[in-house]
C-alpha angles and dihedrals in degrees: 000000000000090000093049091049090048092051091047092052091046093050090046093056099255099126094163093051089049092052093049092046092048091046094056094047093044095059091055093044092052092046090058092035096235106174099203100042094041089051099044093046095047087052095049090047091053095046086052092058098272131129116307100231133119121212114240091240092056116114112269097250091056092049089051092050092049090043094054097256094125097152094052091046092049090052091048093048087048089052091050093049091243096139098164093050089048091062090061092052087054091046088062093053138088139263113353097355096085093044089054088054092049095048089051094049088050088051090051091051091240091149100166092048091048091048091053092048091049090057090048093051090049089051089051092054099254115157132199092035109179115251118240121260114283118253090252095056101029100078113103093000089165089071097243121157114234092257090050090051089053091051091049092051092053092044088052087056089058097252120156123236091258090050092049091050092051093048094051098034092240131133118259089243091055091049089052090054091049093050093049090052091047092053091048094049094047090046093234132131105216145031090250093056091048091049090050092049089047091055088054089053120043097278096259103074089260131119111263097225 
């Protein structure tokens, strides 16, 4: 949850709050030598204007990202199937890599993350930065049907398949099919990853513009 709060603060423009949140969680993550949280929080803290240093216990791809080895980090995240995290390795890169990350974020409907990245690219001197999707075409950029968007919203609330079925008056088998389709369209491998991505969107598979 600390990582999610830090990310929310960063995307919302509260860099100081993001640094403080990341710093608190980072101390705990390092004390228990948790490779993922230590790496993610160190990265978020740096992106929010903090110190550019990766703890020795941080997972290797995070150490690569903070150390400037963005291409190697992107390749490793791809190997691990961590597609969303791979985007942030590309975002740290050069030439067309950040633009690829930006276009993918737009396609996922991750509007706040994309807006933040656009600002960073301008600060870094990038030109010809693609505009975000227009309001008329941005809704449901992930390609979800209205029913799949409903399922994603309830999944993000932590409901079980049976609870989703009851809420939407569907059979459990139909919900299973919808969830499989949602995971495929979002490019994620688990319900947890889908829920996390939904929270980065607006909870309905639509761009939060």
